[in-house]
C-alpha positions as CSV (number, residue, x, y, z in Angstrom):
1,X,84.7,100.3,134.8
2,X,84.8,99.8,130.7
3,X,86.5,102.2,129.6
4,X,84.8,104.5,126.7
5,X,86.4,105.4,123.9
6,X,85.9,108.5,121.7
7,X,87.0,109.4,118.0
8,X,89.9,112.1,118.5
9,X,88.7,115.1,116.1
10,X,91.3,115.4,113.0
11,X,92.1,119.0,114.0
12,X,93.5,117.4,117.3
13,X,95.5,114.6,115.5
14,X,96.9,116.9,112.7
15,X,98.2,119.3,115.9
16,X,100.8,116.5,117.5
17,X,101.8,115.1,114.3
18,X,104.3,116.5,112.2
19,X,103.1,118.3,108.8
20,X,102.6,116.0,105.6
21,X,100.2,116.5,102.8
22,X,100.1,112.6,102.6
23,X,96.8,111.0,103.2
24,X,96.5,108.2,105.3
25,X,94.6,106.1,107.7
26,X,94.4,108.7,110.6
27,X,95.6,111.6,108.5
28,X,92.6,112.6,106.6
29,X,93.4,115.6,103.8
30,X,91.5,118.3,102.4
31,X,90.7,117.9,98.7
32,X,88.8,120.0,96.3
33,X,86.0,117.0,96.4
34,X,86.2,116.2,100.1
35,X,88.4,114.5,102.6
36,X,91.0,111.8,101.2
37,X,91.6,108.9,103.5
38,X,94.3,106.5,102.1
39,X,94.9,102.6,103.5
40,X,97.9,101.1,103.2
41,X,97.4,97.6,102.4
42,X,100.5,95.2,103.1
43,X,101.4,93.2,100.2
44,X,98.0,94.3,98.6
45,X,96.1,91.9,100.2
46,X,92.8,92.6,101.2
47,X,90.3,90.1,102.5
48,X,86.3,90.2,101.3
49,X,85.2,91.2,104.7
50,X,87.0,93.8,105.0
51,X,86.8,95.5,101.5
52,X,83.0,95.0,102.4
53,X,83.9,97.4,105.6
54,X,85.9,99.8,103.4
55,X,83.1,99.8,101.1
56,X,80.6,100.3,103.8
57,X,82.9,103.0,105.2
58,X,83.4,104.9,102.1
59,X,79.0,105.1,101.9
60,X,78.6,106.1,105.1
61,X,81.1,108.9,105.6
62,X,82.3,109.8,102.4
63,X,81.1,109.7,99.1
64,X,81.2,106.0,98.3
65,X,84.0,106.6,95.4
66,X,87.3,104.8,95.9
67,X,90.6,104.8,94.4
68,X,93.6,102.3,93.6
69,X,97.0,103.5,93.7
70,X,100.3,102.9,92.2
71,X,101.6,101.5,95.3
72,X,99.0,98.8,95.7
73,X,97.2,100.8,98.2
74,X,93.2,102.0,98.8
75,X,91.7,105.5,99.3
76,X,88.7,106.9,100.0
77,X,87.3,110.1,98.5
78,X,85.2,112.3,99.3
79,X,84.9,112.0,103.2
80,X,82.4,114.4,104.5
81,X,83.5,117.2,107.0
82,X,82.9,116.3,110.4
83,X,83.1,112.6,109.4
84,X,86.8,112.2,109.6
85,X,87.6,110.6,112.7
86,X,84.7,108.5,112.9
87,X,85.7,107.0,109.5
88,X,89.6,106.5,110.9
89,X,87.8,104.5,114.1
90,X,85.4,102.0,111.6
91,X,88.5,101.3,109.3
92,X,90.6,100.5,112.7
93,X,87.9,98.4,114.0
94,X,87.7,96.5,110.6
95,X,91.1,95.6,111.0
96,X,92.9,97.9,108.1
97,X,95.0,99.1,110.6
98,X,98.8,98.6,111.5
99,X,99.0,95.5,114.2
100,X,98.6,96.4,117.7
101,X,96.5,100.1,116.8
102,X,93.0,99.9,118.1
103,X,90.7,103.1,118.3
104,X,91.9,103.3,121.8
105,X,95.2,103.8,120.8
106,X,96.9,107.5,120.9
107,X,96.4,108.9,117.4
108,X,100.1,110.0,117.2
109,X,100.9,106.3,117.4
110,X,98.1,105.1,115.1
111,X,99.3,107.5,112.4
112,X,103.2,107.1,112.3
113,X,102.7,102.9,112.9
114,X,100.5,103.3,109.5
115,X,103.2,105.4,107.7
116,X,105.7,102.9,108.4
117,X,103.5,100.2,106.1
118,X,105.3,101.6,103.0
119,X,106.9,98.0,102.2
120,X,105.9,96.8,98.2
121,X,105.6,93.3,97.1
122,X,104.4,91.5,93.9
123,X,100.7,90.7,93.9
124,X,101.6,87.0,93.4
125,X,103.9,87.0,96.6
126,X,103.7,83.6,98.2
127,X,101.5,82.6,95.2
128,X,103.8,81.9,92.3
129,X,105.9,78.7,92.6
130,X,108.7,80.0,89.7
131,X,109.2,82.9,92.5
132,X,112.9,82.5,94.3
133,X,111.5,82.9,97.7
134,X,107.8,83.7,99.2
135,X,108.5,87.2,100.6
136,X,105.7,87.9,103.0
137,X,106.7,86.4,106.2
138,X,109.9,88.6,105.6
139,X,107.4,91.8,104.5
140,X,105.6,91.4,107.8
141,X,108.9,91.0,109.9
142,X,110.4,94.4,108.3
143,X,107.4,96.2,109.4
144,X,107.0,95.0,112.6
145,X,110.7,96.1,113.2
146,X,110.1,99.3,112.2
147,X,106.9,99.9,114.0
148,X,108.6,98.6,117.2
149,X,111.6,101.3,117.0
150,X,110.4,104.6,118.3
151,X,112.5,106.7,116.2
152,X,111.6,105.3,112.8
153,X,108.5,107.6,113.6
154,X,110.7,110.3,112.0
155,X,110.6,108.6,108.6
156,X,108.8,110.6,106.0
157,X,105.0,108.9,104.8
158,X,106.9,108.7,101.3
159,X,109.7,106.5,102.6
160,X,109.5,103.3,101.0
161,X,111.0,99.6,100.7
162,X,110.4,97.1,98.4
163,X,110.8,93.5,98.9
164,X,110.8,91.4,95.4
165,X,110.9,87.8,95.3
166,X,111.6,87.1,91.6
167,X,107.8,86.6,91.4
168,X,106.7,86.9,87.0
169,X,104.7,89.7,87.8
170,X,106.1,92.3,89.8
171,X,106.5,96.3,89.4
172,X,109.9,97.2,88.3
173,X,109.7,100.7,87.4
174,X,108.8,102.5,90.5
175,X,111.7,103.9,92.5
176,X,112.0,103.0,96.1
177,X,114.4,104.7,98.8
178,X,115.5,101.1,99.7
179,X,114.8,98.0,97.2
180,X,115.7,93.8,97.8
181,X,115.4,91.6,95.0
182,X,115.7,87.8,95.6
183,X,118.5,86.4,93.8
184,X,119.3,82.3,93.5
185,X,122.3,81.7,95.7
186,X,123.6,78.1,95.3
187,X,121.0,75.9,97.4
188,X,119.9,79.4,99.1
189,X,118.6,82.9,98.3
190,X,120.2,85.9,98.7
191,X,118.8,89.7,98.6
192,X,120.4,92.1,96.0
193,X,120.1,95.5,97.7
194,X,120.1,98.9,96.0
195,X,119.4,102.4,96.9
196,X,116.9,105.2,95.5
197,X,115.9,103.1,92.5
198,X,114.6,100.2,91.1
199,X,115.7,96.3,90.6
200,X,116.5,97.2,87.3
201,X,119.3,98.9,88.8
202,X,122.8,98.4,89.3
203,X,122.6,97.1,93.5
204,X,125.0,97.9,96.3
205,X,125.6,94.3,97.6
206,X,124.1,91.4,98.6
207,X,122.4,90.1,102.0
208,X,121.3,87.0,103.3
209,X,117.5,86.4,104.2
210,X,118.4,86.0,107.9
211,X,120.0,89.8,108.0
212,X,118.0,91.6,106.3
213,X,115.8,93.0,109.4
214,X,118.8,93.7,111.0
215,X,120.6,95.5,108.7
216,X,117.5,97.3,107.6
217,X,117.3,98.6,110.8
218,X,121.3,99.3,110.7
219,X,120.8,101.1,107.6
220,X,117.4,103.1,108.4
221,X,119.0,104.4,111.5
222,X,122.5,105.9,108.9
223,X,119.8,107.4,106.6
224,X,118.3,109.3,110.2
225,X,121.8,110.1,111.3
226,X,122.9,111.5,107.8
227,X,119.2,112.9,106.8
228,X,119.1,117.0,106.9
229,X,115.7,119.0,108.1
230,X,114.6,119.0,104.3
231,X,116.2,115.2,103.7
232,X,113.1,112.7,103.5
233,X,114.4,110.4,100.8
234,X,117.2,108.3,100.1
235,X,118.1,110.4,97.2
236,X,118.5,113.6,99.0
237,X,121.0,112.1,101.2
238,X,123.0,110.0,98.5
239,X,123.2,113.6,97.0
240,X,124.5,115.1,100.5
241,X,126.9,112.3,101.1
242,X,128.4,109.4,99.4
243,X,127.3,106.1,99.4
244,X,130.3,105.2,101.2
245,X,129.5,107.1,104.2
246,X,126.1,106.2,104.5
247,X,127.3,102.2,104.7
248,X,129.9,103.1,107.0
249,X,127.3,104.9,109.4
250,X,125.2,101.7,108.6
251,X,128.5,99.6,110.1
252,X,128.7,101.5,113.4
253,X,125.0,101.5,113.8
254,X,124.6,97.7,114.2
255,X,124.5,94.3,112.5
256,X,125.1,95.4,109.2
257,X,125.8,92.4,107.0
258,X,126.1,93.7,103.3
259,X,128.3,92.0,100.9
260,X,129.5,94.4,98.3
261,X,131.7,92.4,96.4
262,X,129.5,89.9,95.9
263,X,130.3,88.0,92.4
264,X,126.8,86.8,91.9
265,X,125.8,90.6,90.8
266,X,128.1,90.4,88.0
267,X,125.6,88.1,86.1
268,X,122.3,88.8,88.3
269,X,119.7,91.2,86.0
270,X,116.2,90.9,87.2
271,X,114.2,89.4,84.5
272,X,111.6,91.4,83.1
273,X,107.6,91.6,84.2
274,X,105.3,91.4,80.5
275,X,102.5,93.7,81.0
276,X,100.2,90.9,79.6
277,X,100.4,89.1,82.6
278,X,98.5,91.7,84.8
279,X,95.1,91.2,82.9
280,X,93.1,88.1,82.0
281,X,93.5,84.5,83.4
282,X,96.6,83.0,84.1
283,X,97.5,79.3,85.3
284,X,100.3,79.4,87.7
285,X,99.9,75.4,88.8
286,X,100.0,71.9,87.1
287,X,96.2,71.6,87.7
288,X,95.5,75.1,86.0
289,X,94.6,76.9,88.8
290,X,95.8,80.5,89.3
291,X,94.6,84.2,88.9
292,X,92.4,86.0,87.3
293,X,93.6,90.0,87.0
294,X,91.2,93.1,86.0
295,X,91.3,97.1,86.8
296,X,88.9,99.6,87.4
297,X,89.2,102.5,84.5
298,X,91.7,105.0,85.5
299,X,92.1,103.2,89.1
300,X,88.4,104.4,90.2
301,X,85.9,102.3,91.5
302,X,82.3,102.1,93.4
303,X,81.5,101.0,96.7
304,X,79.0,98.7,95.2
305,X,81.6,97.3,92.5
306,X,84.0,96.8,95.3
307,X,81.5,94.7,97.5
308,X,80.6,92.5,93.8
309,X,84.6,92.3,94.2
310,X,84.4,90.8,97.7
311,X,81.7,88.4,96.7
312,X,83.4,87.2,93.9
313,X,87.0,86.4,95.6
314,X,84.3,84.5,97.9
315,X,82.5,82.6,95.3
316,X,85.5,82.1,93.1
317,X,88.6,82.2,94.7
318,X,90.0,82.1,98.3
319,X,88.2,85.3,99.6
320,X,91.0,87.7,99.4
321,X,92.1,90.3,96.9
322,X,94.8,91.2,95.8
323,X,95.3,95.2,94.9
324,X,98.0,95.8,92.4
325,X,100.3,98.6,91.9
326,X,99.0,99.3,88.2
327,X,95.7,100.5,89.9
328,X,94.0,96.9,89.5
329,X,93.6,94.0,91.5
330,X,93.6,90.1,91.3
331,X,91.4,87.1,92.5
332,X,94.3,84.8,93.9
333,X,93.6,80.6,93.9
334,X,90.9,80.6,91.2
335,X,90.5,76.8,90.1
336,X,90.7,76.2,86.8
337,X,86.9,75.8,86.1
338,X,86.0,78.8,87.7
339,X,88.4,81.3,85.8
340,X,86.0,81.8,82.4
341,X,83.5,82.6,84.5
342,X,85.1,84.9,86.9
343,X,86.6,86.8,83.8
344,X,83.2,87.4,82.3
345,X,81.8,88.5,86.0
346,X,84.7,91.4,85.9
347,X,83.8,92.5,82.6
348,X,80.1,92.5,83.4
349,X,80.9,94.5,86.7
350,X,82.8,97.2,84.2
351,X,86.7,96.3,84.7
352,X,89.1,96.2,82.4
353,X,90.4,92.1,81.5
354,X,92.7,92.4,78.9
355,X,95.3,95.0,77.4
356,X,93.6,95.6,74.3
357,X,91.4,98.0,76.1
358,X,92.8,101.1,75.6
359,X,91.9,102.1,79.2
360,X,94.3,99.6,80.1
361,X,97.3,101.6,78.5
362,X,96.1,105.1,80.1
363,X,96.9,106.4,83.7
364,X,95.6,109.4,85.1
365,X,95.6,111.7,88.1
366,X,92.3,112.6,90.1
367,X,92.3,116.1,88.1
368,X,90.5,119.2,88.7
369,X,87.6,117.7,90.4
370,X,89.3,116.8,93.3
371,X,92.1,118.5,93.3
372,X,92.8,122.0,93.7
373,X,96.5,121.8,91.8
374,X,95.1,120.3,88.6
375,X,94.9,122.4,85.6
376,X,92.5,120.0,83.6
377,X,90.0,117.3,84.2
378,X,92.4,114.6,83.7
379,X,89.9,111.8,84.3
380,X,87.5,112.6,81.8
381,X,90.1,113.6,79.3
382,X,91.2,110.2,79.3
383,X,88.1,108.6,78.7
384,X,88.0,111.0,76.0
385,X,91.5,109.8,74.9
386,X,90.8,106.3,74.9
387,X,88.2,106.7,72.5
388,X,91.2,107.8,69.9
389,X,94.6,106.4,71.5
390,X,96.5,104.6,68.8
391,X,97.4,100.5,69.2
392,X,100.1,99.6,72.0
393,X,100.6,103.3,73.1
394,X,100.7,104.0,76.7
395,X,100.3,107.4,78.2
396,X,100.1,109.1,81.3
397,X,97.7,112.2,81.8
398,X,99.1,114.5,84.5
399,X,97.3,117.5,86.0
400,X,100.0,119.6,87.5
401,X,103.9,119.0,87.5
402,X,103.9,116.5,91.0
403,X,102.6,113.5,88.5
404,X,101.1,112.1,91.7
405,X,99.5,109.4,89.4
406,X,102.3,107.6,87.9
407,X,105.7,107.1,90.7
408,X,107.1,105.2,87.4
409,X,107.9,107.1,84.1
410,X,105.4,106.9,81.3
411,X,106.7,106.4,77.6
412,X,104.6,109.4,77.0
413,X,103.4,112.0,79.2
414,X,100.7,114.1,78.5
415,X,100.9,117.7,80.8
416,X,98.0,119.8,81.3
417,X,98.6,123.3,80.3
418,X,95.0,124.6,80.7
419,X,91.7,122.8,80.6
420,X,91.4,120.5,77.6
421,X,95.0,121.4,76.8
422,X,98.4,119.8,77.1
423,X,101.7,119.9,76.5
424,X,103.1,115.9,75.5
425,X,106.5,114.8,76.2
426,X,108.3,111.4,75.4
427,X,110.6,109.8,77.4
428,X,113.3,106.9,76.6
429,X,115.5,105.3,79.3
430,X,118.2,107.5,79.2
431,X,115.8,111.0,79.7
432,X,115.1,112.1,83.2
433,X,111.2,113.1,84.4
434,X,109.1,113.6,81.8
435,X,111.6,113.2,79.0
436,X,111.7,115.7,76.0
437,X,108.9,118.0,75.2
438,X,107.6,117.5,71.9
439,X,104.6,119.4,71.6
440,X,102.3,122.4,73.5
441,X,99.3,122.9,73.9
442,X,97.8,120.1,72.5
443,X,93.7,119.1,72.3
444,X,92.8,115.6,73.4
445,X,92.4,114.8,69.4
446,X,95.5,116.6,68.6
447,X,97.4,114.6,71.4
448,X,95.7,111.4,70.0
449,X,97.3,112.6,66.3
450,X,100.5,113.5,67.6
451,X,100.8,110.2,69.2
452,X,100.1,108.1,66.5
453,X,102.6,110.0,64.6
454,X,105.4,109.5,67.3
455,X,108.3,106.6,66.9
456,X,107.7,104.3,70.1
457,X,109.4,101.3,71.7
458,X,107.9,97.8,71.3
459,X,109.2,96.5,74.5
460,X,106.5,94.9,76.6
461,X,106.6,96.5,79.7
């Protein structure tokens, strides 16, 4: 007799899972504009077929509005009450869940496996011929290792790893619990390893590529051994325990092959990733083929546009999209002759294709239309600010102190104090959080004037 599966109700799902405010494939979280479902895309890769399935699901079970996130994922907004389980089942059936998970899987297993896919790669992973290595297979092995270890289900949904292959386009400003960055090592490649930071920070040692999975397994066990009830991130453990204590525990836990006194680290520095390479058409190979990058205004996209992007990826590229951690998208493997038309089509769809567009330099959270914690309609205010934004200024609008839209620290932050009013902060590399408060209770017009008058770095980041 064929086993018939029925979607599990969200209430039943959440009853067996640890409390969390993080949305996921199965964990649909309530928001002001309806449910929020986040789909993790390992490596940011989304096939055209799955993009269509996403668009269809967003229209069938939700508002048809999607967002690209700063971790290179996609989330569906406005999930209708009572549609949560059907939405999750449709996404799993489309292959957007973890490997080995289907609609018949226990919901707690599906949720735990989904939450362990927080491994960020460059959108050019496996594509950039100038990278030190192709990180895609290693990333898949890391995710598989974490999903196979039952204890790792205790890791927070926010616990994140970064695997950097040295590609010319990479997010280097987001802090991760663990990061690994490839560095040339004679005829081979080793990985610099860092904790609670970014690849631009000082590593704690290096690992050979063949030792990464076993060493990460030992390190994750050590983290869980030392983590208290409220210690969900690596920074929490390092605040309560010394680095030596953590690494010694990892040594006791298994095959931990970290080389701490590697002389190569004294001369290694991660090269910058110029912002201009995220958007527009760029060749990667001698025949002129490469990729085309774009981003929807403020990271928000509707289902018909996502369908159009899927069609463009099939017509102009390799039938895949790469979602980027700048809330954008890339079409990889575009032939040289197809690049101008692809760029024109992206622009016609309303996407931003140049850094000269002010909206390319603005980040805004969901705002008060979708989030009860927000003190202002940040999306609408960012659109108003774009018309007034001084050249070369980058700014982040946040409806509250949580800074959901920007995992990295922006040069300027406008923190909502009330509807249509913001406090202005400016940050440099020596400051934490939003930086220094420079003005209070500004209207958007006053904020634009203040931004024009503030000194700023000319570094292309």
